C-alpha positions as CSV (number, residue, x, y, z in Angstrom):
1,M,105.2,163.3,123.4
2,T,103.2,164.4,119.9
3,W,105.8,165.6,117.1
4,A,105.1,166.1,113.3
5,L,108.4,166.4,110.3
6,T,107.9,168.3,107.4
7,P,109.2,168.9,104.7
8,S,109.9,172.9,104.3
9,Q,111.9,175.3,101.6
10,G,115.2,173.8,101.1
11,G,114.9,170.9,104.2
12,W,112.7,169.4,107.4
13,T,111.1,171.2,110.4
14,L,110.9,169.0,113.1
15,T,108.2,170.8,115.7
16,L,107.7,169.2,119.0
17,D,105.4,169.1,122.0
18,G,104.7,167.7,124.8
19,D,105.5,167.0,128.8
20,A,108.1,163.9,127.5
21,A,111.4,165.1,129.0
22,P,114.2,162.3,129.0
23,P,116.9,163.9,131.1
24,A,119.5,163.7,128.3
25,G,116.8,164.8,125.5
26,F,115.7,162.7,122.5
27,V,118.0,161.3,119.4
28,L,117.5,162.0,115.9
29,S,118.8,159.6,113.8
30,W,119.4,160.3,110.0
31,P,119.2,157.9,107.4
32,S,121.9,156.0,106.7
33,D,121.1,155.9,102.4
34,A,119.9,159.6,102.9
35,P,121.7,162.6,101.8
36,A,123.6,163.9,104.5
37,P,122.5,166.4,107.0
38,G,123.3,169.7,106.2
39,R,123.0,173.8,108.8
40,T,120.5,172.5,111.8
41,V,119.0,175.0,114.6
42,I,117.7,173.9,117.4
43,D,115.2,176.5,118.8
44,S,117.4,179.2,116.6
45,E,120.7,178.0,118.1
46,P,122.8,176.1,115.4
47,V,123.7,172.6,116.5
48,T,125.9,170.1,115.7
49,W,125.3,166.1,114.5
50,D,127.2,163.0,115.8
51,G,127.9,161.6,112.6
52,L,124.0,160.7,112.0
53,N,122.8,161.1,115.2
54,L,121.1,164.6,116.4
55,T,121.3,165.2,120.5
56,I,118.0,167.4,121.4
57,P,117.0,169.0,124.6
58,A,114.3,167.6,126.1
59,N,113.2,171.2,126.2
60,A,113.3,172.1,122.3
61,R,110.1,173.1,120.1
62,R,112.0,173.5,116.6
63,V,114.7,171.6,114.4
64,E,115.3,173.2,111.3
65,I,117.6,170.9,109.0
66,L,118.9,172.0,105.7
67,R,120.0,170.2,103.0
């Protein structure tokens, strides 16, 4: 599994690659002292956060988080 979290215009982009595929997916936990994440899409599909946690399906390849 390889990943990269990079700043992008208006937010961040998380890219994922590799063969890891946990049955329940991955969880991205947002830092409690950071501004709350804004609109988020996983592979072009809008998603919602569960508090400060975002569940990312195992087959996801791109997560875009706007401020």
